[in-house]
N, C-alpha and C positions, 0 to 999 in steps of 0.2 A: 889681383891684377898683374903683379910681378910674374907669377907663375904662368899666367896666360900669355904674356908677351914673350916669356922665355920659350914656351912651346912653339909659338909662331916663328920665332927665329931659329929654333933648333930643328923643327921638322918642316921641310919644304912642301910646297903645294904638290899633291900627288894626283889630283884629278886630271884626267886626260883632256886635251883641248879638241879632240875629235868631236864633231866633224869640221870645226873651223880650220883645223890643221890636220895634215895627213899623219897617219900612224907611221912609226919607225918601221920601215919595211924589213929591216934586219931582225926584228923581233916577231914577225908575223909568219905563220905557216898557213897558207891558203889552199886553194884547190889543186888537185893533181892535173897534169897535162902531159901530152905525149908529143915528142918532137919527131915529126915524120921522117926527117933526114937520117935519124939514127935507128928508126924502127925496122926490124927485119920481118915483122908479121909472123913471129914464131907462135903466137897465141898463148904464151904462158900466162901473161897477165889476165887474159880473158878467162881462162880456165880457173885461175886462182882467186879471182875477184869474189869476195863473199857476198856482195850485193848484186852480182851480175850487171854491173854498171858499165862495163867496157864492151863496146860493140866493134866488130871488125869485119871487113870485107876484103879478104886477101886478094881476090881476083882484081878488085878495083884499087888495091893498095890504099885502102881507107880504114882508119881506125879513130875512135873517139870515145868520150866518156859522157854518160848521161848523169849530169850533176844532181838531178832530182833524186836519183837512186844512190849515188856515191856516198859512202860513209866516211870518207877521208881517212881511211885506216893506214895509208902509206904502203900497203902490202905490194901494190903494183911497182912501186919504186924499188922495193927490196928484191923482187924476183926478176925484174927486167935484166937480161944478160948484157944488154948494150947501153943501158943508162938512158934509154929514150923516155921512159916515164920519170917525171920529176915533180916535186911539190913546188908550186909557185908561191908568191906572197899576195895573191889576190883573194881578198875576203869579201869584197863588195859585190856579191853575186846575186842578190835578190832580183827577181824578175817578176813582171806583171803577167807574163804568159808562161805557163809551164813548158811549152814547146821550146822556149828560148833556153831552157836548161838541158835540152836533149842534145846529145852528140855535140859536145862543146868543141871549140876550135882545136885542131890537131897540132898547133904550134905552141911553143912556150911563149906566154905573154907576160909582160911585166906591168906592174901597177904604175901607170904614169898619167894620172888624170890631172887636169889643170887645177891649180890652187884655187882659182876663182870659184870652182864648184863647191868646195868646202865652205868658203865664205858665204856663198848664197844660201846654202842649206842651213848653216849655223845661225845666220842673222835673221832669216825670214821664217823659220819654223814657227815661232810664236805668233807672228802676224798672220800666217796662213791658217793656223789652228783657230785663232780668234775669228778670222773672217768666215771660216766654214762652220764652226760649232758655236761661236759666240763666247768661247772660254778656252781654257787649256785643253789639251787632248787627254782624254781619260781612257785607260786601257784595262781590260779584264783578261787575265790569263786563264786558259782552259786546258787542263790536262785530259786529253781524250784517250789515254792508254799508253803513256810513254814510259821509258825506263828512268825518267827524271833527269837525264843528262841535260836536255834542252831547258828543263825547268830551273836547274841550277844556274845555267848561263843567264836566264831571264832574271833570276834573283840578283845576279851580279850587276845588272843594270843599275841597281839602286845603291851599290856600295860607293865608297868615297872615291874610287878611281874613275868609274864611269859616270855616276851621278846624273842619271837621266832626267831628273827633275829640273836641272839647270836649263833644260830646253823647253820647260813648260809642259812636260809630259808626266802624267801621274797614273799610278795603278789604283783601281777602285775595287771594292769588295763585292759589288753587285753588277750584273750585266745591265740592269736597268739604268745605271749611271754611266755606261761605257759607250765610247764612240768606236772603239776598235777592239776586236777579239784576237788575242795572240793564242793560237791553238798549237799544241804539241801532241805527239802520239799518232797512232795509226787509225784512231777512231775504232776501237774494239766494239764488238757486239754489245757489251754491257754499257759502253759509254755513248753509243750512237744516239739514243733518245735524249740523254742528258745534254749532248752537244746541240742537238736540234732545239731543245727547249731554251738553252742559253742564247742561241742565235735569235730565236723568236722574241726573247725578253729584251734584247738590246734595241733601243729606239733607232729609227731612221733619221739621218743617213748613218750607216754603219759600215765598217770595214772589217775584213777578215784576212789575217796574215797566217800562213802556214809556216811553222818554225821547225826546221830539221827535216832529214830525209824521210822519216816515218810519216810526218804530216804531208809532205810533198808527194810521195809516191807509195808509201807503205814500207819503204826501206828494205831491210832484210826480212821483214815480216810480211811482205806482199804475197798475194795469191794463197793465203791461208784461210781456213774456214772461219777464223775468229776475228779477222781484221778486214779493213777496207784498204784499197790501194790508193791511199791519200784521202784527205778530208774533202777534196773537191768532188768526191763521189756523193757527198752529202750536202755540202754547203758551197755557195759561190765564193771563190777565193780571189782576193784582189792582188796579193803579192805572195810569192813563194821564196823562202829563204833556205837554201840547201845547206847541208852540213850535218855532222854527227859527233857532237853538237856544234852549231854555229857559234862563233865567238861573239861576245857582247857587242863589239862595234859592228859586226855583220848584222846582228839583229837590229841595232840602232839604225843602220843604213836602210834596212827593209821597212822599218816603221816610218822613217822620213819619206821613203819612196812611195809608201802607201797613200800619203796625203795627196799625191798627184792624181789619184783615182777619184777624188771627190771634187766637184766644182761648186 
């Protein structure tokens, strides 16, 4: 008992309070964005982007980033001669419509959401899951041909820092017990049938969340003979979470946002 009390005093609580409280923006590297006032439309970032995520129309003085393709490699910020391309602290990027991730705003945005939004999400997640499913939210993670980067971040949801189960959300071993499928990877030809069978095995109502650039659009593997350009070519997707890989809080935000798709 003495040793237990000693450890409690010695080691502070390390579990994040997100989503009840905002993350420390100084420790977050989020999406890239392009500041139009600094951009000279030289096209260097467009030609150097490994995911072909940056689109530009020099005639119309328009440039933007398709976040569903972006792998957040920061290369655009390194090659931009004027410093127009910058990394922001925005990680809450999950969208219910993939088109909302196409050609993101061309101005630098700061993460400035009202504190009440975190309180509402944090306090009502369990009530919402119980109202919809009659119990806690159960998740089955499906690797449809990823590099395992997104899978590592999903595993981190259960560590002592993120502790997803504090929100009443649990991972299950079988899709037959799942309410939500977290899918990573491009849906390769070898995994396509397995993904369809997993989706079919999950009971209704069920949700599908695409995690990472590969699952959202195919990422750097799009338009190849062995992959699909996003899992929405195979399954209906409720929420898209961009990133390569997305951080655990970004995945958490996408999971919570997915609950809004079920009434």
